[in-house]
KEBADREN-100082 format. One line per field, with one value per residue: x negated, y negated, z negated of N, C-alpha, C in turn. Coordinates in steps of 0.05 Angstrom, whole numbers. Example, Ala and Ser with C-alpha at 12.3 -4.5 7.8 and 13.67 -1.06 7.14 Angstrom:
2
n.east <- -264/-257
n.north <- 114/45
n.up <- -156/-142
ca.east <- -246/-273
ca.north <- 90/21
ca.up <- -156/-143
c.east <- -264/-258
c.north <- 66/-1
c.up <- -156/-157
// end
This chain:
220
n.east <- -99/-93/-144/-177/-154/-168/-210/-183/-140/-167/-189/-144/-113/-115/-156/-154/-189/-202/-154/-149/-192/-175/-128/-150/-182/-145/-113/-139/-120/-74/-79/-87/-127/-101/-66/-17/-18/17/16/52/55/2/-33/-95/-122/-158/-151/-140/-189/-221/-196/-203/-258/-271/-248/-279/-294/-250/-229/-180/-143/-90/-77/-28/-15/29/56/88/64/36/-14/-43/-44/-72/-123/-134/-138/-183/-222/-225/-265/-261/-242/-210/-172/-139/-80/-44/15/60/114/176/182/232/259/234/227/198/152/141/98/40/25/47/35/49/25/32/74/130/154/163/206/275/318/364/350/312/323/339/292/257/283/278/223/218/247/213/166/130/144/111/85/60/75/48/60/51/64/79/104/164/168/198/220/227/184/141/138/122/72/46/46/13/-35/-47/-53/-98/-136/-139/-158/-208/-232/-240/-195/-157/-114/-74/-72/-56/-5/20/19/53/101/108/119/168/232/214/180/205/211/216/229/185/214/258/233/215/264/284/251/263/317/316/300/252/213/171/146/96/62/2/-34/-47/-50/-34/6/14/28/20/46/49/87/117/141/170/210/236
n.north <- 340/306/310/283/234/180/166/173/135/88/84/78/35/-33/-77/-48/-38/-91/-111/-84/-108/-161/-157/-137/-181/-223/-204/-215/-262/-249/-213/-187/-166/-121/-105/-71/-37/-19/25/39/93/114/148/178/149/106/50/45/60/17/-26/-12/-11/-64/-86/-70/-90/-90/-52/-39/-39/-10/34/59/106/125/176/216/261/319/340/294/265/301/298/244/243/275/245/201/202/212/166/139/101/108/136/186/202/250/231/200/138/113/133/118/85/27/13/-46/-90/-121/-125/-100/-58/-44/-14/-10/27/22/19/71/86/99/48/37/46/9/-43/-30/-9/-53/-88/-59/-63/-119/-123/-94/-123/-169/-237/-282/-242/-203/-180/-144/-135/-98/-87/-54/-93/-108/-140/-203/-205/-168/-172/-190/-146/-104/-124/-124/-69/-49/-75/-51/3/-4/-18/31/66/44/62/115/149/190/177/215/232/185/177/223/212/167/190/225/189/169/155/163/123/61/-1/-71/-139/-195/-236/-207/-175/-215/-236/-192/-192/-242/-236/-200/-231/-257/-314/-340/-328/-311/-307/-272/-245/-223/-178/-169/-115/-119/-140/-177/-195/-238/-236/-270/-266/-313/-326/-309
n.up <- 112/67/43/80/83/70/105/153/150/147/197/226/209/214/177/129/84/74/57/8/-20/-22/-54/-102/-118/-121/-161/-208/-231/-257/-297/-364/-420/-438/-399/-358/-296/-239/-183/-127/-87/-86/-60/-47/-85/-71/-74/-128/-151/-134/-160/-215/-218/-209/-254/-297/-345/-377/-421/-442/-402/-364/-313/-270/-223/-172/-133/-82/-64/-86/-74/-58/-106/-138/-115/-123/-179/-187/-162/-195/-231/-286/-311/-364/-364/-321/-296/-262/-228/-202/-169/-148/-120/-115/-158/-203/-264/-286/-339/-380/-345/-314/-261/-198/-143/-76/-25/38/32/19/68/84/55/55/81/51/-1/-15/-35/-87/-109/-106/-141/-188/-194/-202/-250/-283/-286/-326/-347/-304/-278/-221/-156/-105/-40/18/85/148/200/238/300/321/372/433/470/438/404/438/452/402/392/433/421/372/390/422/383/355/395/403/358/363/370/413/471/472/418/394/416/396/341/339/354/311/270/282/259/208/190/177/199/179/196/183/159/139/100/65/48/21/-24/-47/-57/-99/-140/-143/-154/-128/-64/-24/37/45/77/143/195/255/273/216/150/89/24/-34/-90/-143/-208/-246/-284/-349
ca.east <- -94/-99/-173/-190/-135/-180/-224/-163/-124/-185/-192/-118/-100/-133/-158/-147/-207/-200/-130/-157/-209/-158/-111/-168/-191/-121/-102/-153/-105/-49/-86/-98/-144/-84/-46/-11/-16/29/14/71/43/-27/-48/-118/-134/-179/-146/-143/-218/-230/-185/-215/-286/-273/-239/-294/-297/-224/-224/-152/-126/-78/-68/-10/-12/52/57/105/48/21/-42/-56/-48/-94/-149/-138/-147/-210/-240/-226/-289/-255/-235/-187/-152/-123/-60/-32/39/76/141/189/185/260/271/216/232/172/148/131/73/31/21/55/25/60/7/42/90/159/162/171/229/300/326/386/338/290/332/339/265/245/296/265/197/223/255/190/145/132/143/84/74/57/81/34/74/40/81/79/128/175/167/225/231/216/158/121/136/106/45/35/41/-10/-58/-53/-63/-126/-152/-143/-175/-235/-243/-244/-171/-150/-87/-55/-69/-40/23/30/24/76/124/111/129/195/251/201/171/226/200/232/215/173/236/274/218/215/291/285/237/278/343/311/297/225/214/151/140/75/46/-26/-50/-33/-64/-11/33/14/29/20/57/47/113/112/164/165/230/236
ca.north <- 312/291/309/264/212/153/161/171/111/65/82/74/11/-56/-91/-31/-44/-120/-114/-75/-128/-184/-151/-136/-208/-239/-193/-227/-284/-240/-192/-191/-143/-98/-104/-47/-41/4/26/57/105/111/167/191/132/88/23/48/59/-10/-43/-6/-19/-93/-93/-52/-103/-90/-24/-34/-40/15/36/82/111/143/186/239/284/331/343/268/259/319/287/219/249/286/223/179/205/213/140/144/80/115/158/191/217/259/221/185/109/106/143/110/60/17/0/-74/-90/-147/-124/-76/-58/-26/-18/5/49/17/23/99/91/91/20/36/48/-10/-64/-20/-6/-80/-98/-46/-76/-145/-119/-84/-143/-189/-264/-288/-219/-205/-157/-145/-118/-97/-71/-58/-108/-107/-166/-215/-201/-144/-178/-190/-119/-89/-134/-114/-40/-46/-84/-30/25/-10/-15/60/77/35/77/144/165/193/169/236/231/161/183/243/198/150/208/236/168/161/164/166/95/43/-28/-94/-164/-210/-250/-188/-168/-237/-237/-170/-201/-264/-225/-186/-252/-268/-343/-347/-307/-323/-289/-275/-231/-214/-166/-161/-120/-113/-165/-175/-217/-239/-245/-276/-269/-334/-328/-288
ca.up <- 116/42/39/98/86/69/130/175/149/152/226/238/199/214/152/107/61/69/40/-19/-32/-27/-77/-125/-126/-128/-185/-231/-242/-269/-316/-391/-427/-444/-378/-343/-267/-224/-154/-115/-63/-92/-43/-60/-106/-62/-85/-157/-159/-130/-181/-240/-217/-212/-281/-314/-371/-390/-429/-450/-379/-357/-285/-265/-195/-167/-105/-80/-55/-107/-65/-59/-135/-148/-105/-137/-207/-185/-154/-214/-248/-314/-322/-381/-359/-298/-298/-236/-231/-178/-173/-126/-127/-117/-183/-224/-279/-295/-365/-377/-331/-304/-232/-183/-116/-57/-3/61/21/20/96/87/39/70/76/31/-28/-19/-53/-115/-117/-111/-165/-211/-197/-214/-278/-298/-288/-347/-335/-294/-265/-192/-139/-79/-20/45/103/177/206/265/312/324/399/447/482/417/393/457/450/377/394/451/406/353/404/430/358/349/416/398/335/370/374/441/477/464/389/387/423/377/315/343/353/284/252/290/239/182/183/186/193/178/204/161/146/123/77/46/37/1/-49/-59/-67/-124/-160/-144/-151/-109/-45/-8/55/39/96/168/217/271/262/188/135/60/9/-63/-101/-171/-226/-265/-305/-369
c.east <- -101/-129/-186/-173/-149/-195/-204/-149/-142/-189/-166/-106/-119/-133/-152/-163/-206/-176/-135/-172/-193/-141/-127/-175/-167/-110/-115/-136/-81/-54/-95/-114/-127/-62/-42/-7/-4/21/34/61/13/-44/-71/-134/-155/-175/-149/-172/-229/-221/-200/-245/-289/-265/-254/-297/-271/-218/-196/-133/-115/-68/-51/-6/11/52/74/89/31/-9/-57/-63/-71/-121/-155/-149/-176/-230/-242/-249/-284/-248/-209/-165/-133/-104/-47/-8/50/104/150/193/214/273/254/224/206/173/139/103/66/30/33/45/40/45/15/57/120/170/171/195/254/309/347/375/320/298/331/311/253/257/284/237/199/229/231/168/151/133/114/71/75/63/67/48/61/56/74/106/137/175/196/236/215/188/136/117/119/77/31/28/16/-36/-66/-64/-92/-145/-159/-161/-204/-248/-242/-219/-165/-121/-67/-51/-52/-10/36/37/49/102/129/123/157/215/240/193/192/218/222/216/203/195/253/259/218/243/295/273/253/304/340/306/270/226/195/145/121/62/17/-45/-34/-54/-42/-13/35/13/31/31/50/73/108/138/157/184/228/262
c.north <- 296/288/287/238/185/147/157/144/86/62/75/46/-13/-70/-75/-38/-74/-125/-106/-97/-153/-180/-150/-163/-225/-230/-205/-247/-275/-219/-202/-166/-118/-94/-76/-54/-15/2/47/68/103/129/179/172/113/60/24/46/31/-29/-38/-13/-49/-102/-76/-64/-105/-61/-18/-35/-12/14/61/84/131/151/211/264/294/334/316/261/276/307/261/223/258/264/200/180/202/186/142/123/87/139/161/209/225/251/206/157/101/115/134/84/52/7/-28/-74/-118/-148/-98/-80/-37/-31/0/30/45/22/52/106/83/63/18/36/25/-33/-55/-18/-34/-92/-85/-57/-103/-142/-110/-104/-163/-216/-272/-265/-221/-178/-162/-125/-121/-78/-75/-72/-105/-136/-176/-212/-178/-149/-178/-162/-102/-98/-124/-84/-35/-54/-63/-5/21/-8/14/73/69/49/107/161/166/183/189/236/207/165/202/230/180/167/218/215/160/173/167/138/76/15/-49/-118/-177/-224/-232/-179/-190/-240/-215/-178/-223/-254/-211/-206/-265/-298/-353/-324/-320/-303/-294/-261/-223/-203/-154/-131/-113/-139/-159/-200/-215/-251/-248/-279/-291/-334/-305/-272
c.up <- 91/38/55/101/87/94/153/174/154/182/240/232/198/187/127/82/54/51/11/-34/-40/-52/-102/-136/-135/-155/-210/-246/-258/-291/-343/-397/-431/-423/-368/-314/-255/-195/-143/-88/-65/-74/-58/-79/-97/-75/-116/-165/-155/-152/-207/-241/-222/-241/-302/-343/-386/-398/-436/-427/-373/-329/-283/-235/-191/-138/-105/-73/-78/-100/-66/-88/-146/-140/-119/-165/-206/-179/-174/-233/-277/-327/-337/-377/-337/-305/-271/-240/-204/-183/-149/-135/-131/-143/-207/-237/-291/-324/-360/-366/-321/-274/-221/-155/-100/-31/20/52/25/48/101/70/55/62/53/2/-35/-38/-82/-126/-124/-136/-190/-216/-211/-244/-295/-303/-311/-333/-328/-280/-235/-179/-112/-61/7/61/132/183/235/275/318/352/412/458/461/405/412/455/424/379/411/436/386/367/413/406/353/370/411/374/339/373/404/445/469/434/381/393/403/350/317/341/325/265/259/270/211/172/195/179/192/189/179/145/129/98/56/33/16/-26/-63/-71/-94/-147/-161/-137/-129/-91/-25/11/49/58/120/187/235/278/232/172/105/47/-21/-72/-131/-186/-246/-289/-324/-367
// end
């Protein structure tokens, strides 16, 4: 699964690469030449490579990718082509204390963390960010009513079928995610960010049922 993760997720998740591109471009506004960037749930390093390629003129930039999967981290290191600015760690986001940083990214990762731990993680992210720093949070969201939830699920299933997944494969994946992926509504995600102290919370992307936010820490 780790070896073919990037191909699989691109076929499964609408706007996967578009989200990467958006984050890479928006990140320009928050970086200095010596900035540190964290990614929680870096997987095999696809977003890391995009970030570092765009920031090729910043040799002092430091990227730290964190993932619980040793195999994912191993592949990310191998695919980094020896870029000394990149560091990959096998670690749990719930137990990670961040050093002062300019940007943190959680790209469809927090949704796999038990709800009871999410507030603590987002607070640690807020505490680790320097004033003016940015947190990019992308999550699958739960709709506000049953009718919209059914519509979003059917839309996503149609997307997957159009990209070669069989109905049996789609059902199997849904079953595999039961009890593992725990979604919140858009409003609940925004409340999580504001409760941690973020001054600015802005929706920046939506591919139903997926959504992304930019949260900015202004206060010192």
